[in-house]
Backbone bond lengths (Angstrom), bond angles and torsions (degrees), N, CA, C in turn:
res aa  C-N    CA-C-N  psi(-1)  N-CA   C-N-CA  omega(-1)  CA-C   N-CA-C  phi
1 M - - - 1.441 - - 1.524 108.11 -
2 T 1.287 116.40 133.08 1.459 120.65 -178.15 1.521 110.36 -75.67
3 P 1.329 117.45 158.21 1.464 119.93 178.59 1.526 112.89 -59.48
4 V 1.320 117.22 -34.13 1.463 119.98 179.94 1.519 110.75 -65.56
5 S 1.324 117.14 -43.78 1.464 119.15 179.02 1.522 111.46 -69.27
6 S 1.326 117.94 -29.65 1.468 120.48 174.70 1.512 110.70 -65.61
7 I 1.316 116.03 -42.65 1.466 120.14 178.84 1.525 110.13 -65.40
8 I 1.326 117.19 -39.54 1.460 120.58 178.47 1.524 110.47 -64.30
9 A 1.340 117.47 -42.04 1.467 120.49 178.52 1.528 110.79 -65.02
10 F 1.338 116.85 -39.65 1.459 120.24 177.77 1.524 110.49 -64.98
11 A 1.326 116.69 -42.33 1.466 120.64 178.52 1.523 110.58 -64.76
12 A 1.320 117.56 -36.80 1.458 120.63 177.36 1.526 110.47 -64.67
13 G 1.326 116.97 -39.55 1.465 120.47 175.84 1.519 111.78 -61.77
14 L 1.338 116.49 -42.11 1.465 119.79 177.28 1.522 111.45 -64.83
15 L 1.337 116.96 -40.00 1.458 120.57 178.67 1.519 111.10 -63.85
16 I 1.324 116.93 -43.15 1.463 120.68 177.77 1.524 110.24 -62.69
17 L 1.327 116.75 -42.07 1.462 121.02 177.94 1.523 110.49 -61.57
18 W 1.335 117.17 -43.01 1.456 121.62 179.88 1.528 110.39 -63.84
19 L 1.341 117.02 -43.26 1.462 120.07 179.63 1.528 111.83 -64.81
20 I 1.306 117.02 -40.39 1.468 120.29 178.48 1.525 110.05 -63.15
21 C 1.318 116.29 -43.65 1.464 120.06 179.48 1.517 111.19 -64.10
22 K 1.313 117.07 -40.05 1.468 120.07 178.47 1.525 110.72 -66.23
23 L 1.316 116.14 -41.28 1.456 118.94 -179.55 1.524 112.06 -66.69
24 L 1.298 116.39 -34.76 1.466 120.07 -179.76 1.516 112.63 -90.58
25 S 1.334 116.64 -0.36 1.469 123.61 178.42 1.522 112.85 57.36
26 F 1.330 115.54 46.43 1.454 119.84 174.13 1.517 109.53 -67.08
27 P 1.314 117.09 148.10 1.463 118.84 174.24 1.532 110.53 -63.21
28 L 1.310 115.57 153.54 1.462 121.34 -177.50 1.522 111.72 -60.85
29 K 1.334 117.49 -32.63 1.461 121.09 179.62 1.531 111.06 -62.39
30 V 1.313 117.19 -41.33 1.463 121.21 179.02 1.523 110.22 -67.90
31 L 1.334 116.83 -39.71 1.461 120.66 178.80 1.522 111.17 -61.85
32 W 1.324 117.83 -44.38 1.467 120.73 179.25 1.521 110.95 -64.88
33 K 1.321 116.96 -37.60 1.460 120.14 178.42 1.524 110.56 -62.91
34 L 1.334 117.66 -41.35 1.457 121.51 178.70 1.529 111.65 -66.98
35 I 1.331 116.89 -38.37 1.466 120.49 179.29 1.522 110.44 -67.08
36 I 1.324 117.10 -44.02 1.464 120.69 178.13 1.532 109.71 -61.90
37 N 1.327 116.87 -41.51 1.462 121.95 178.63 1.531 110.62 -60.99
38 A 1.311 116.92 -41.39 1.454 121.06 -179.70 1.531 111.65 -67.29
39 I 1.311 117.22 -42.76 1.465 120.92 179.01 1.519 110.22 -65.17
40 L 1.325 116.99 -42.34 1.464 120.64 177.57 1.529 110.79 -61.93
41 G 1.312 117.43 -41.25 1.458 121.16 178.82 1.519 112.25 -62.76
42 A 1.330 117.23 -41.61 1.462 120.58 179.17 1.520 111.33 -66.08
43 V 1.326 116.95 -41.05 1.464 120.72 178.45 1.526 109.93 -64.58
44 I 1.313 117.19 -42.51 1.467 120.44 -179.98 1.529 110.30 -66.47
45 L 1.331 117.80 -38.10 1.465 120.36 176.76 1.527 110.73 -62.11
46 F 1.318 117.06 -43.83 1.461 121.11 178.25 1.526 110.93 -64.02
47 L 1.334 116.92 -46.29 1.463 120.48 -179.67 1.523 111.72 -66.20
48 F 1.335 116.68 -37.03 1.458 119.85 177.86 1.517 110.69 -62.40
49 N 1.325 117.09 -42.16 1.460 119.91 178.23 1.519 111.35 -68.02
50 L 1.315 116.99 -33.09 1.459 120.89 178.69 1.527 110.66 -67.51
51 V 1.328 117.43 -48.09 1.462 122.56 -178.89 1.526 110.80 -79.63
52 G 1.319 117.02 -35.97 1.456 121.09 -177.52 1.515 113.25 -65.17
53 G 1.319 117.40 -20.84 1.453 120.24 177.42 1.521 111.95 -61.79
54 F 1.324 116.76 -31.20 1.460 120.71 177.93 1.527 111.85 -74.33
55 L 1.324 117.03 -23.41 1.461 122.07 -177.84 1.526 113.09 -106.74
56 N 1.335 116.82 9.71 1.462 122.49 -176.45 1.528 112.59 61.82
57 L 1.295 117.37 32.20 1.462 123.01 175.01 1.517 107.99 -120.62
58 S 1.298 116.45 132.49 1.465 119.28 175.03 1.520 109.06 -158.16
59 I 1.302 114.64 153.14 1.457 122.34 174.14 1.523 105.34 -113.24
60 P 1.323 117.73 118.78 1.462 118.43 -179.25 1.530 110.60 -62.43
61 I 1.306 114.76 136.56 1.464 119.49 179.39 1.521 107.02 -93.31
62 N 1.323 115.11 107.38 1.461 121.27 176.27 1.526 107.90 -134.57
63 A 1.315 117.08 -177.78 1.455 120.74 -174.62 1.531 111.96 -62.25
64 L 1.320 117.37 -42.22 1.463 120.45 -178.54 1.527 111.59 -67.26
65 N 1.328 116.73 -45.77 1.462 120.07 179.61 1.526 111.30 -65.50
66 A 1.328 117.14 -38.08 1.463 120.18 177.32 1.524 110.72 -65.53
67 L 1.323 116.94 -37.71 1.464 120.42 178.50 1.527 111.02 -67.92
68 I 1.323 117.20 -43.58 1.470 121.16 178.40 1.522 110.24 -61.63
69 T 1.330 116.19 -45.47 1.457 120.28 179.61 1.520 110.87 -67.33
70 G 1.318 117.23 -38.25 1.461 120.75 -179.88 1.516 113.00 -65.69
71 V 1.305 116.87 -35.96 1.468 120.26 -178.30 1.527 111.56 -85.35
72 L 1.331 117.06 -43.62 1.460 120.11 -174.32 1.526 114.27 -93.70
73 G 1.324 117.97 -20.90 1.461 120.67 -179.86 1.513 111.88 73.89
74 I 1.325 116.50 -136.42 1.472 121.85 -177.87 1.532 111.78 -60.37
75 P 1.327 120.25 -43.95 1.466 118.57 176.11 1.531 112.35 -59.61
76 G 1.332 117.77 -28.66 1.453 120.87 176.48 1.511 112.33 -66.77
77 V 1.334 116.67 -38.75 1.465 120.82 176.97 1.530 109.53 -65.35
78 I 1.305 116.70 -42.87 1.468 121.05 178.62 1.532 109.78 -63.71
79 L 1.331 116.98 -41.07 1.462 121.10 177.25 1.522 110.96 -61.35
80 L 1.321 117.55 -42.74 1.467 120.73 178.64 1.518 111.46 -64.86
81 L 1.331 117.23 -37.46 1.467 120.39 176.86 1.519 111.28 -64.15
82 I 1.320 116.46 -43.82 1.462 120.62 178.96 1.524 111.08 -64.30
83 L 1.338 115.87 -43.64 1.462 119.04 179.18 1.529 111.90 -63.98
84 Q 1.329 116.90 -37.91 1.454 119.43 178.34 1.525 110.68 -67.67
85 W 1.316 116.90 -37.44 1.459 120.76 179.55 1.518 111.50 -67.97
86 I 1.344 117.02 -40.20 1.469 121.69 -179.37 1.520 110.80 -71.80
87 L 1.322 116.56 -45.39 1.464 119.86 -175.99 1.493 108.55 -88.97
């Protein structure tokens, strides 16, 4: 998956998160917390792949992983690591 399509998938995850929050009428504070969490998760996923290349560890960046990271943030990255280790 190219970096552009990864960014598009991440942006789609953020858009879906924003729409869900709007539909459920979450307070703006909760929405900002979720957005910050998603951005932090994407940055950590990118940095993990950058550093993990030296240790033979990487999480493939595809639409599903970008969506999981975009919605869950840092716990999503940890979930992907656990799933990769188990499977």
